[in-house]
C-alpha positions, -999 to 999 in steps of 0.1 A, spaced: -1 1 0 28 23 8 45 19 -25 12 26 -44 9 59 -23 45 68 -33 39 60 -70 6 81 -69 25 111 -53 52 109 -78 29 106 -108 10 136 -93 41 157 -91 50 148 -127 15 158 -139 18 191 -121 53 197 -138 35 195 -172 12 226 -164 23 261 -171 33 284 -143 3 305 -149 -20 276 -141 -4 273 -107 -8 310 -101 -44 309 -111 -51 279 -88 -29 288 -58 -30 327 -58 2 341 -42 19 307 -38 51 303 -60 58 267 -71 89 254 -87 101 217 -91 120 193 -111 122 156 -121 153 138 -132 163 103 -143 200 91 -145 220 62 -152 253 51 -137 278 25 -150 314 17 -138 341 -3 -152 353 -15 -116 340 -9 -81 305 -3 -71 304 33 -63 272 52 -48 251 23 -62 254 -11 -79 272 6 -109 294 -23 -121 263 -38 -138 248 -4 -146 219 10 -126 189 33 -131 185 37 -94 196 73 -98 166 98 -99 151 127 -81 117 145 -80 111 175 -59 83 203 -57 88 235 -36 63 261 -24 69 297 -13 45 323 -1 50 358 15 19 364 37 33 397 49 60 422 41 95 407 49 79 373 60 82 343 39 74 306 43 90 280 20 94 242 18 105 215 -6 91 179 -7 115 155 -24 119 119 -34 152 104 -46 170 72 -51 207 66 -53 213 28 -49 203 21 -13 199 57 -5 162 69 3 147 45 -23 121 70 -34 108 79 0 90 111 0 104 135 28 107 171 37 140 182 23 138 217 38 111 239 51 112 271 72 97 303 81 118 334 73 117 369 86 141 396 74 141 427 95 164 444 70 194 437 47 217 432 77 196 408 99 171 380 93 160 348 110 150 315 98 133 286 118 124 250 107 144 227 87 172 249 73 198 241 46 233 239 58 255 267 46 287 247 37 309 257 9 296 276 -23 272 250 -35 257 229 -6 225 250 -5 219 246 -42 231 210 -47 194 197 -53 191 222 -81 205 203 -110 201 230 -137 223 256 -121 256 236 -128 273 219 -157 281 186 -139 259 158 -128 279 151 -96 294 178 -77 331 174 -68 329 144 -47 359 153 -25 339 181 -10 303 173 -17 303 134 -12 269 120 -21 274 95 8 273 124 32 245 144 16 219 136 42 243 143 70 252 177 56 218 186 41 193 205 62 190 208 100 160 212 122 167 243 141 172 280 136 195 303 117 203 341 115 217 356 84 223 389 67 243 410 42 265 439 51 274 463 22 309 479 24 304 501 -6 334 501 -29 349 470 -9 318 448 -19 296 432 5 297 402 30 270 377 36 270 358 68 249 329 82 248 308 113 227 277 118 222 257 151 201 225 149 200 187 146 186 160 124 175 125 120 194 106 94 183 78 70 197 48 89 194 28 57 220 49 39 250 30 27 273 52 49 256 42 80 250 6 70 288 3 65 293 19 99 267 -5 117 285 -35 101 319 -22 115 304 -19 150 295 -56 148 329 -74 151 311 -108 155 294 -104 121 260 -109 137 245 -77 123 217 -94 103 204 -107 137 209 -75 155 183 -59 176 185 -24 160 206 5 151 206 41 163 220 75 151 216 104 175 229 138 168 230 159 198 236 192 180 253 208 150 265 243 144 274 257 110 288 292 103 296 308 69 309 340 55 309 350 18 326 381 5 313 394 -30 343 413 -41 341 445 -59 354 427 -90 323 416 -109 318 378 -108 344 372 -81 334 358 -46 352 342 -17 337 321 10 347 305 43 325 281 63 328 257 93 308 229 110 311 213 144 288 188 161 284 158 184 268 125 173 265 90 185 261 60 162 254 25 174 242 -11 171 226 -35 195 233 -70 185 232 -105 199 266 -118 213 260 -155 208 254 -161 245 217 -166 253 202 -136 268 231 -113 263 231 -82 239 262 -62 231 260 -25 224 286 -12 200 287 27 200 309 52 179 307 86 195 319 114 171 329 149 180 334 170 149 360 194 159 360 214 127 349 212 91 363 244 74 358 251 38 377 277 20 360 287 -14 366 309 -44 347 313 -76 350 337 -104 325 341 -133 333 360 -165 309 360 -194 304 323 -202 334 311 -182 332 299 -146 362 290 -124 359 276 -89 382 260 -63 375 248 -27 396 234 0 381 213 29 392 196 62 372 172 83 387 169 117 370 146 143 375 127 173 360 92 176 356 69 207 346 33 199 330 14 228 313 -19 236 287 -21 264 300 14 274 337 4 276 359 24 254 382 2 234 396 27 208 400 65 206 412 82 175 417 116 160 411 118 121 421 145 98 405 142 63 416 166 36 398 173 4 400 199 -24 391 205 -60 395 229 -89 368 233 -117 364 251 -150 333 253 -172 323 273 -204 291 277 -222 298 277 -259 263 286 -271 228 287 -258 223 249 -258 259 236 -252 282 237 -222 311 217 -211 331 215 -178 359 195 -160 371 193 -124 398 174 -106 390 165 -70 412 149 -43 402 132 -10 427 119 17 416 99 46 446 115 65 463 145 52 496 133 70 494 99 52 490 106 15 505 74 3 480 55 25 506 32 42 494 41 77 459 36 66 466 2 53 484 -8 84 457 4 108 427 -10 88 441 -40 69 431 -26 35 450 -17 5 468 17 8 448 31 -23 416 30 -1 432 59 18 426 83 -11 404 90 -41 414 112 -70 388 121 -96 391 138 -129 357 144 -144 346 157 -179 310 169 -183 288 179 -211 255 197 -208 229 200 -236 198 224 -230 171 212 -252 148 239 -241 144 262 -211 130 233 -192 147 203 -203 184 194 -199 205 164 -207 240 157 -192 267 133 -200 297 128 -176 328 105 -172 349 101 -139 384 88 -141 390 76 -106 422 68 -88 419 53 -54 389 38 -36 382 60 -5 344 64 2 338 31 -15 322 6 8 337 -30 13 301 -45 17 290 -32 -17 323 -47 -32 326 -82 -17 349 -93 -45 374 -65 -33 383 -30 -45 403 -20 -75 426 10 -74 415 25 -109 380 28 -121 359 48 -146 324 59 -138 300 69 -166 270 90 -158 240 103 -179 210 123 -166 179 139 -180 162 167 -161 129 186 -164 124 218 -143 102 246 -141 
């Protein structure tokens, strides 16, 4: 019955997309409606990445519809309902992607409450909006799809504003404090829950949990006096517990495996320059966190981890209907262990699992104002952020990921 409801809602959203914007305005008055439907395909030469890609998969789609209304001056209410599928992630469940009430007192100060998008880097708050970029997948070093739910939108509140400095440009700021409930079926958490069960009894476990206590994100963006040039800096800190309850093999005894994470910092430094049809961007990110692994509340391992990620990208629009772009992104599990040897010794995996370097080439074709087709190839060196449980045959160092996507938006 639930599957039928999901299908009906998706069909209903699709039918609405076929109507003109004027029809929505006529029916719903002051409510502004936008949305999109996309279907993609992923195929890899080696290694299942993001989904079961070695055999090729169409489990790569998104449907969303968003509404906004201004019931009074300076006051706005907006929300987006979304359904998406990427391998085992979400599986076309319909959920509230974001939704908030926004009151802007003036240019300098405003406040949002509800489920608010995380202000991380340049593109995290627009990553759902496929038609604003050339590529299918954002640079995975900084915008990893496996972390999309964890770094999407948080239930809480935010303050924001824009301070004008005249000939020196203006600075946008935002600070968000909140929490969220993750999708426990995501491959990222599934992989984590498996690792919390050293006896291999996860399939007979009594349950999993993921509890974020709080998360704080801050961001500054400077729109420089040079037209098209902007810089950004953002950071994120949080505390979260992940765990599994599973049977120990001894009748009546259950073991609790818990991983407590304290995100000390997640800084992102960003720069973007747009000149006519040319767009250049680069971002540098760190992910510094402490983790305590315990069983039945007895700590067995304490670790400090320092991920490092960065990318550079360039795109160019050759004409109204054709655009191309490329980026090179790099991820290191430990910025002090770039050859992966310490990683291999600590985790018993090949050293190339300690990094991922991705050179991507993308082509975008705009068939109309509303329909876009994209083709993309990723040449990947390393297997970081690829999960062992999705690759039981083992991981290869080099792989190629092919992606195609068709999107309709209004």
